[in-house]
The first five atom37 places (N, CA, C, CB, O) and aatype in JSON, in Angstrom:
{
  "aatype": [12, 9, 6, 16, 11, 5, 10, 15, 13, 6, 3, 9, 11, 14, 15, 1, 11, 16, 11, 18, 9, 5, 9, 10, 6, 9, 10, 7, 2, 11, 11, 12, 16, 0, 1, 6, 9, 6, 10, 6, 12, 2, 1, 11, 2, 18, 15, 15, 18, 13, 3, 12, 2, 8, 19, 1, 14, 1, 9, 16, 6, 10, 19, 11, 6, 18, 6, 10, 19, 6, 6, 4, 7, 16, 11, 6, 3, 15, 10, 16, 11, 11, 11, 19, 16, 9, 18, 11, 11, 11],
  "atom_mask": [
    [1, 1, 1, 1, 1],
    [1, 1, 1, 1, 1],
    [1, 1, 1, 1, 1],
    [1, 1, 1, 1, 1],
    [1, 1, 1, 1, 1],
    [1, 1, 1, 1, 1],
    [1, 1, 1, 1, 1],
    [1, 1, 1, 1, 1],
    [1, 1, 1, 1, 1],
    [1, 1, 1, 1, 1],
    [1, 1, 1, 1, 1],
    [1, 1, 1, 1, 1],
    [1, 1, 1, 1, 1],
    [1, 1, 1, 1, 1],
    [1, 1, 1, 1, 1],
    [1, 1, 1, 1, 1],
    [1, 1, 1, 1, 1],
    [1, 1, 1, 1, 1],
    [1, 1, 1, 1, 1],
    [1, 1, 1, 1, 1],
    [1, 1, 1, 1, 1],
    [1, 1, 1, 1, 1],
    [1, 1, 1, 1, 1],
    [1, 1, 1, 1, 1],
    [1, 1, 1, 1, 1],
    [1, 1, 1, 1, 1],
    [1, 1, 1, 1, 1],
    [1, 1, 1, 0, 1],
    [1, 1, 1, 1, 1],
    [1, 1, 1, 1, 1],
    [1, 1, 1, 1, 1],
    [1, 1, 1, 1, 1],
    [1, 1, 1, 1, 1],
    [1, 1, 1, 1, 1],
    [1, 1, 1, 1, 1],
    [1, 1, 1, 1, 1],
    [1, 1, 1, 1, 1],
    [1, 1, 1, 1, 1],
    [1, 1, 1, 1, 1],
    [1, 1, 1, 1, 1],
    [1, 1, 1, 1, 1],
    [1, 1, 1, 1, 1],
    [1, 1, 1, 1, 1],
    [1, 1, 1, 1, 1],
    [1, 1, 1, 1, 1],
    [1, 1, 1, 1, 1],
    [1, 1, 1, 1, 1],
    [1, 1, 1, 1, 1],
    [1, 1, 1, 1, 1],
    [1, 1, 1, 1, 1],
    [1, 1, 1, 1, 1],
    [1, 1, 1, 1, 1],
    [1, 1, 1, 1, 1],
    [1, 1, 1, 1, 1],
    [1, 1, 1, 1, 1],
    [1, 1, 1, 1, 1],
    [1, 1, 1, 1, 1],
    [1, 1, 1, 1, 1],
    [1, 1, 1, 1, 1],
    [1, 1, 1, 1, 1],
    [1, 1, 1, 1, 1],
    [1, 1, 1, 1, 1],
    [1, 1, 1, 1, 1],
    [1, 1, 1, 1, 1],
    [1, 1, 1, 1, 1],
    [1, 1, 1, 1, 1],
    [1, 1, 1, 1, 1],
    [1, 1, 1, 1, 1],
    [1, 1, 1, 1, 1],
    [1, 1, 1, 1, 1],
    [1, 1, 1, 1, 1],
    [1, 1, 1, 1, 1],
    [1, 1, 1, 0, 1],
    [1, 1, 1, 1, 1],
    [1, 1, 1, 1, 1],
    [1, 1, 1, 1, 1],
    [1, 1, 1, 1, 1],
    [1, 1, 1, 1, 1],
    [1, 1, 1, 1, 1],
    [1, 1, 1, 1, 1],
    [1, 1, 1, 1, 1],
    [1, 1, 1, 1, 1],
    [1, 1, 1, 1, 1],
    [1, 1, 1, 1, 1],
    [1, 1, 1, 1, 1],
    [1, 1, 1, 1, 1],
    [1, 1, 1, 1, 1],
    [1, 1, 1, 1, 1],
    [1, 1, 1, 1, 1],
    [1, 1, 1, 1, 1]
  ],
  "atom_positions": [
    [[-41.4, -10.84, 79.69], [-40.95, -10.51, 78.35], [-39.75, -9.56, 78.41], [-42.1, -9.89, 77.55], [-38.77, -9.76, 77.7]],
    [[-39.83, -8.53, 79.23], [-38.73, -7.57, 79.35], [-37.48, -8.28, 79.87], [-39.11, -6.4, 80.27], [-36.37, -8.0, 79.4]],
    [[-37.65, -9.19, 80.85], [-36.5, -9.92, 81.38], [-35.83, -10.74, 80.3], [-36.93, -10.82, 82.54], [-34.6, -10.8, 80.25]],
    [[-36.6, -11.38, 79.43], [-36.06, -12.17, 78.34], [-35.26, -11.3, 77.39], [-37.18, -12.89, 77.59], [-34.17, -11.68, 76.96]],
    [[-35.8, -10.13, 77.05], [-35.09, -9.21, 76.16], [-33.78, -8.77, 76.79], [-35.95, -7.99, 75.82], [-32.75, -8.7, 76.12]],
    [[-33.82, -8.47, 78.08], [-32.61, -8.01, 78.77], [-31.56, -9.12, 78.8], [-32.95, -7.56, 80.2], [-30.38, -8.86, 78.59]],
    [[-31.98, -10.35, 79.05], [-31.04, -11.46, 79.06], [-30.42, -11.67, 77.67], [-31.74, -12.75, 79.53], [-29.23, -11.94, 77.56]],
    [[-31.23, -11.55, 76.64], [-30.72, -11.68, 75.27], [-29.7, -10.59, 74.99], [-31.87, -11.61, 74.25], [-28.65, -10.84, 74.39]],
    [[-30.02, -9.38, 75.42], [-29.1, -8.25, 75.22], [-27.78, -8.51, 75.95], [-29.73, -6.93, 75.71], [-26.71, -8.25, 75.4]],
    [[-27.86, -9.02, 77.16], [-26.65, -9.3, 77.95], [-25.79, -10.36, 77.25], [-27.03, -9.78, 79.37], [-24.57, -10.3, 77.31]],
    [[-26.44, -11.32, 76.57], [-25.71, -12.37, 75.87], [-24.91, -11.81, 74.7], [-26.67, -13.43, 75.37], [-23.82, -12.32, 74.41]],
    [[-25.41, -10.79, 74.02], [-24.69, -10.27, 72.85], [-23.68, -9.19, 73.2], [-25.68, -9.71, 71.85], [-22.84, -8.84, 72.37]],
    [[-23.73, -8.66, 74.4], [-22.79, -7.6, 74.79], [-21.32, -7.95, 74.53], [-22.97, -7.27, 76.24], [-20.61, -7.15, 73.92]],
    [[-20.85, -9.12, 74.96], [-19.44, -9.43, 74.71], [-19.09, -9.45, 73.23], [-19.09, -10.77, 75.31], [-18.01, -8.99, 72.85]],
    [[-19.98, -9.96, 72.38], [-19.68, -9.99, 70.95], [-19.67, -8.58, 70.36], [-20.69, -10.86, 70.2], [-18.94, -8.32, 69.4]],
    [[-20.47, -7.68, 70.92], [-20.45, -6.29, 70.47], [-19.1, -5.67, 70.76], [-21.57, -5.47, 71.14], [-18.52, -5.0, 69.9]],
    [[-18.59, -5.89, 71.97], [-17.28, -5.33, 72.33], [-16.19, -5.91, 71.44], [-16.96, -5.62, 73.81], [-15.28, -5.19, 71.01]],
    [[-16.29, -7.2, 71.15], [-15.31, -7.83, 70.26], [-15.36, -7.18, 68.89], [-15.58, -9.34, 70.15], [-14.31, -6.91, 68.29]],
    [[-16.55, -6.93, 68.37], [-16.7, -6.29, 67.06], [-16.09, -4.89, 67.08], [-18.19, -6.22, 66.64], [-15.42, -4.48, 66.13]],
    [[-16.31, -4.15, 68.16], [-15.72, -2.81, 68.27], [-14.2, -2.91, 68.15], [-16.11, -2.14, 69.62], [-13.59, -2.16, 67.38]],
    [[-13.6, -3.82, 68.89], [-12.15, -3.98, 68.88], [-11.67, -4.36, 67.48], [-11.72, -5.05, 69.9], [-10.67, -3.83, 66.99]],
    [[-12.38, -5.28, 66.84], [-12.0, -5.72, 65.5], [-12.09, -4.58, 64.5], [-12.88, -6.89, 65.06], [-11.19, -4.4, 63.68]],
    [[-13.17, -3.81, 64.56], [-13.35, -2.68, 63.64], [-12.24, -1.66, 63.84], [-14.73, -2.01, 63.85], [-11.65, -1.18, 62.87]],
    [[-11.94, -1.32, 65.09], [-10.89, -0.35, 65.37], [-9.53, -0.86, 64.89], [-10.84, -0.04, 66.87], [-8.73, -0.09, 64.36]],
    [[-9.29, -2.15, 65.08], [-8.02, -2.73, 64.61], [-7.93, -2.65, 63.09], [-7.9, -4.21, 65.08], [-6.89, -2.26, 62.55]],
    [[-8.99, -3.0, 62.41], [-9.0, -2.98, 60.94], [-8.82, -1.56, 60.42], [-10.3, -3.58, 60.4], [-8.09, -1.33, 59.46]],
    [[-9.49, -0.6, 61.04], [-9.36, 0.78, 60.59], [-7.93, 1.28, 60.73], [-10.3, 1.69, 61.37], [-7.4, 1.94, 59.84]],
    [[-7.29, 0.96, 61.84], [-5.92, 1.41, 62.05], [-5.78, 2.87, 61.7], [0.0, 0.0, 0.0], [-6.47, 3.72, 62.27]],
    [[-4.89, 3.18, 60.76], [-4.72, 4.56, 60.28], [-5.33, 4.75, 58.9], [-3.23, 4.92, 60.23], [-5.03, 5.71, 58.19]],
    [[-6.2, 3.81, 58.52], [-6.8, 3.86, 57.18], [-8.17, 4.54, 57.21], [-6.94, 2.45, 56.61], [-8.77, 4.74, 58.26]],
    [[-8.62, 4.88, 56.02], [-9.97, 5.39, 55.81], [-10.7, 4.34, 54.99], [-9.98, 6.81, 55.1], [-10.26, 3.98, 53.9]],
    [[-11.83, 3.84, 55.53], [-12.52, 2.73, 54.89], [-14.03, 2.89, 54.95], [-12.11, 1.42, 55.53], [-14.56, 3.58, 55.82]],
    [[-14.7, 2.23, 54.01], [-16.16, 2.17, 54.03], [-16.58, 0.97, 54.87], [-16.75, 2.09, 52.58], [-15.76, 0.11, 55.2]],
    [[-17.86, 0.9, 55.2], [-18.38, -0.24, 55.96], [-18.15, -1.54, 55.19], [-19.88, -0.05, 56.26], [-17.81, -2.56, 55.79]],
    [[-18.35, -1.52, 53.87], [-18.15, -2.73, 53.05], [-16.68, -3.16, 53.1], [-18.58, -2.47, 51.59], [-16.39, -4.35, 53.21]],
    [[-15.77, -2.21, 53.01], [-14.34, -2.54, 53.07], [-13.97, -3.13, 54.43], [-13.5, -1.29, 52.79], [-13.17, -4.05, 54.52]],
    [[-14.57, -2.59, 55.49], [-14.32, -3.12, 56.83], [-14.84, -4.55, 56.93], [-14.99, -2.22, 57.91], [-14.15, -5.43, 57.44]],
    [[-16.06, -4.79, 56.45], [-16.63, -6.14, 56.51], [-15.82, -7.12, 55.66], [-18.1, -6.12, 56.03], [-15.6, -8.26, 56.07]],
    [[-15.36, -6.69, 54.5], [-14.52, -7.56, 53.66], [-13.23, -7.94, 54.39], [-14.19, -6.86, 52.32], [-12.8, -9.09, 54.35]],
    [[-12.63, -6.97, 55.07], [-11.4, -7.24, 55.82], [-11.69, -8.16, 57.01], [-10.76, -5.92, 56.3], [-10.86, -8.99, 57.37]],
    [[-12.85, -8.0, 57.62], [-13.23, -8.9, 58.73], [-13.33, -10.33, 58.22], [-14.57, -8.45, 59.37], [-12.94, -11.27, 58.91]],
    [[-13.86, -10.51, 57.02], [-13.93, -11.84, 56.42], [-12.54, -12.38, 56.12], [-14.77, -11.81, 55.14], [-12.26, -13.55, 56.38]],
    [[-11.67, -11.53, 55.57], [-10.3, -11.97, 55.25], [-9.55, -12.43, 56.5], [-9.52, -10.84, 54.58], [-8.76, -13.37, 56.45]],
    [[-9.82, -11.76, 57.61], [-9.15, -12.1, 58.87], [-9.89, -13.19, 59.65], [-9.02, -10.86, 59.74], [-9.5, -13.53, 60.76]],
    [[-10.95, -13.72, 59.05], [-11.78, -14.76, 59.68], [-12.44, -14.31, 60.97], [-10.93, -15.98, 59.95], [-12.7, -15.12, 61.86]],
    [[-12.73, -13.01, 61.08], [-13.5, -12.5, 62.21], [-14.98, -12.79, 62.0], [-13.26, -10.98, 62.4], [-15.76, -12.85, 62.95]],
    [[-15.37, -12.96, 60.74], [-16.75, -13.3, 60.37], [-16.7, -14.56, 59.53], [-17.46, -12.13, 59.6], [-15.81, -14.74, 58.7]],
    [[-17.67, -15.43, 59.74], [-17.69, -16.67, 58.96], [-18.42, -16.5, 57.63], [-18.34, -17.78, 59.76], [-18.32, -17.36, 56.75]],
    [[-19.16, -15.4, 57.47], [-19.85, -15.11, 56.21], [-20.01, -13.61, 56.07], [-21.23, -15.82, 56.15], [-19.96, -12.87, 57.06]],
    [[-20.2, -13.15, 54.85], [-20.31, -11.72, 54.58], [-21.72, -11.24, 54.91], [-19.96, -11.41, 53.11], [-22.7, -11.77, 54.39]],
    [[-21.8, -10.24, 55.77], [-23.09, -9.64, 56.13], [-22.82, -8.23, 56.63], [-23.85, -10.5, 57.23], [-22.16, -8.04, 57.65]],
    [[-23.31, -7.25, 55.89], [-23.08, -5.85, 56.26], [-23.65, -5.52, 57.63], [-23.68, -4.92, 55.21], [-23.2, -4.57, 58.28]],
    [[-24.63, -6.29, 58.08], [-25.21, -6.04, 59.41], [-24.26, -6.42, 60.54], [-26.5, -6.81, 59.56], [-24.55, -6.14, 61.71]],
    [[-23.14, -7.06, 60.21], [-22.11, -7.31, 61.22], [-21.45, -6.01, 61.65], [-21.05, -8.29, 60.69], [-21.1, -5.83, 62.82]],
    [[-21.27, -5.1, 60.69], [-20.47, -3.91, 60.97], [-21.25, -2.6, 61.04], [-19.43, -3.79, 59.95], [-20.91, -1.74, 61.85]],
    [[-22.26, -2.44, 60.23], [-22.95, -1.14, 60.18], [-23.44, -0.65, 61.54], [-24.13, -1.22, 59.24], [-23.15, 0.48, 61.92]],
    [[-24.17, -1.48, 62.3], [-24.63, -0.98, 63.6], [-23.48, -0.66, 64.55], [-25.56, -1.99, 64.25], [-23.54, 0.31, 65.31]],
    [[-22.43, -1.48, 64.52], [-21.28, -1.25, 65.4], [-20.54, 0.03, 65.02], [-20.32, -2.45, 65.37], [-20.08, 0.76, 65.89]],
    [[-20.42, 0.3, 63.72], [-19.77, 1.53, 63.28], [-20.58, 2.73, 63.74], [-19.6, 1.56, 61.73], [-20.03, 3.71, 64.25]],
    [[-21.89, 2.66, 63.58], [-22.77, 3.76, 64.03], [-22.57, 4.01, 65.52], [-24.25, 3.42, 63.74], [-22.49, 5.16, 65.95]],
    [[-22.5, 2.95, 66.31], [-22.28, 3.11, 67.75], [-20.91, 3.71, 68.04], [-22.42, 1.76, 68.46], [-20.78, 4.56, 68.92]],
    [[-19.88, 3.28, 67.3], [-18.54, 3.83, 67.5], [-18.49, 5.31, 67.13], [-17.52, 3.05, 66.67], [-17.7, 6.06, 67.71]],
    [[-19.31, 5.73, 66.18], [-19.36, 7.13, 65.78], [-20.19, 7.94, 66.77], [-19.95, 7.26, 64.37], [-19.7, 8.94, 67.31]],
    [[-21.42, 7.53, 67.02], [-22.36, 8.35, 67.79], [-22.25, 8.21, 69.3], [-23.74, 8.01, 67.38], [-22.32, 9.21, 70.02]],
    [[-22.07, 6.99, 69.79], [-22.05, 6.77, 71.24], [-20.66, 6.92, 71.85], [-22.6, 5.4, 71.56], [-20.5, 7.56, 72.89]],
    [[-19.68, 6.33, 71.2], [-18.34, 6.28, 71.79], [-17.39, 7.33, 71.22], [-17.75, 4.93, 71.58], [-16.35, 7.62, 71.81]],
    [[-17.75, 7.91, 70.07], [-16.96, 8.95, 69.43], [-15.5, 8.54, 69.21], [-17.02, 10.22, 70.27], [-14.58, 9.34, 69.37]],
    [[-15.3, 7.26, 68.84], [-13.96, 6.75, 68.55], [-13.68, 6.72, 67.06], [-13.79, 5.35, 69.14], [-12.53, 6.63, 66.63]],
    [[-14.75, 6.81, 66.27], [-14.65, 6.78, 64.81], [-15.42, 7.98, 64.29], [-15.21, 5.43, 64.21], [-16.41, 8.41, 64.9]],
    [[-14.96, 8.52, 63.16], [-15.68, 9.65, 62.57], [-15.84, 9.46, 61.07], [-14.94, 10.96, 62.86], [-15.07, 8.76, 60.42]],
    [[-16.85, 10.11, 60.55], [-17.07, 10.13, 59.1], [-16.07, 11.12, 58.52], [-18.55, 10.52, 58.74], [-15.85, 12.2, 59.07]],
    [[-15.46, 10.75, 57.38], [-14.44, 11.63, 56.82], [-14.58, 11.8, 55.31], [-13.06, 11.09, 57.14], [-13.62, 12.17, 54.63]],
    [[-15.76, 11.54, 54.8], [-15.98, 11.74, 53.38], [-16.92, 10.7, 52.81], [0.0, 0.0, 0.0], [-17.52, 9.9, 53.53]],
    [[-17.03, 10.71, 51.49], [-17.85, 9.73, 50.78], [-17.12, 9.29, 49.53], [-19.24, 10.32, 50.43], [-16.2, 9.95, 49.05]],
    [[-17.54, 8.15, 49.01], [-17.04, 7.69, 47.72], [-18.07, 6.74, 47.14], [-15.64, 7.0, 47.86], [-18.98, 6.29, 47.83]],
    [[-17.92, 6.44, 45.87], [-18.86, 5.53, 45.22], [-18.49, 4.09, 45.56], [-18.86, 5.75, 43.69], [-17.35, 3.67, 45.4]],
    [[-19.49, 3.34, 46.02], [-19.3, 1.93, 46.32], [-19.16, 1.17, 45.0], [-20.49, 1.37, 47.16], [-19.94, 1.36, 44.08]],
    [[-18.16, 0.31, 44.92], [-17.89, -0.41, 43.67], [-19.0, -1.39, 43.31], [-16.57, -1.14, 43.77], [-19.19, -1.7, 42.13]],
    [[-19.72, -1.89, 44.29], [-20.78, -2.86, 44.02], [-22.12, -2.19, 43.72], [-20.93, -3.79, 45.2], [-22.77, -2.5, 42.72]],
    [[-22.53, -1.27, 44.6], [-23.85, -0.66, 44.46], [-23.86, 0.57, 43.57], [-24.38, -0.29, 45.82], [-24.92, 1.0, 43.1]],
    [[-22.68, 1.14, 43.34], [-22.54, 2.38, 42.55], [-23.23, 3.57, 43.23], [-23.12, 2.17, 41.15], [-23.58, 4.55, 42.56]],
    [[-23.43, 3.49, 44.53], [-24.03, 4.59, 45.3], [-22.96, 5.2, 46.19], [-25.24, 4.1, 46.14], [-21.96, 4.56, 46.53]],
    [[-23.19, 6.46, 46.58], [-22.25, 7.11, 47.5], [-22.39, 6.49, 48.88], [-22.5, 8.64, 47.56], [-23.49, 6.3, 49.39]],
    [[-21.25, 6.18, 49.47], [-21.21, 5.62, 50.82], [-20.24, 6.42, 51.67], [-20.81, 4.12, 50.79], [-19.36, 7.11, 51.15]],
    [[-20.41, 6.31, 52.96], [-19.57, 7.05, 53.91], [-18.23, 6.35, 54.1], [-20.29, 7.19, 55.25], [-18.13, 5.13, 54.12]],
    [[-17.21, 7.17, 54.25], [-15.87, 6.69, 54.59], [-15.64, 7.03, 56.07], [-14.75, 7.35, 53.65], [-16.0, 8.11, 56.54]],
    [[-15.04, 6.08, 56.78], [-14.8, 6.25, 58.22], [-13.31, 6.17, 58.53], [-15.56, 5.17, 59.03], [-12.53, 5.57, 57.79]],
    [[-12.94, 6.81, 59.64], [-11.58, 6.7, 60.16], [-11.63, 6.81, 61.68], [-10.64, 7.79, 59.55], [-12.59, 7.34, 62.24]],
    [[-10.58, 6.3, 62.32], [-10.49, 6.45, 63.78], [-10.18, 7.9, 64.11], [-9.43, 5.5, 64.38], [-9.46, 8.57, 63.36]],
    [[-10.71, 8.38, 65.23], [-10.4, 9.74, 65.67], [-9.01, 9.78, 66.26], [-11.43, 10.23, 66.7], [-8.56, 10.84, 66.69]]
  ]
}
């Protein structure tokens, strides 16, 4: 069972790195929310459908593990009307 999980993890590693690169490219010198990043990924055809789970875990990893992205404020999300985090590259 552990071997199967490890093999599955190894299979997704390349796509994780690709997502990191795409997120960093999209952020550029801008400040964006996770939803804005995912919308831009869709516009650039990096994602075939809209799903916040494409970006949220990768952003968290870029913030906490790799320290390449940082939180820089909050704003109200236009869809949910809730406060969301704004991110930028370090």
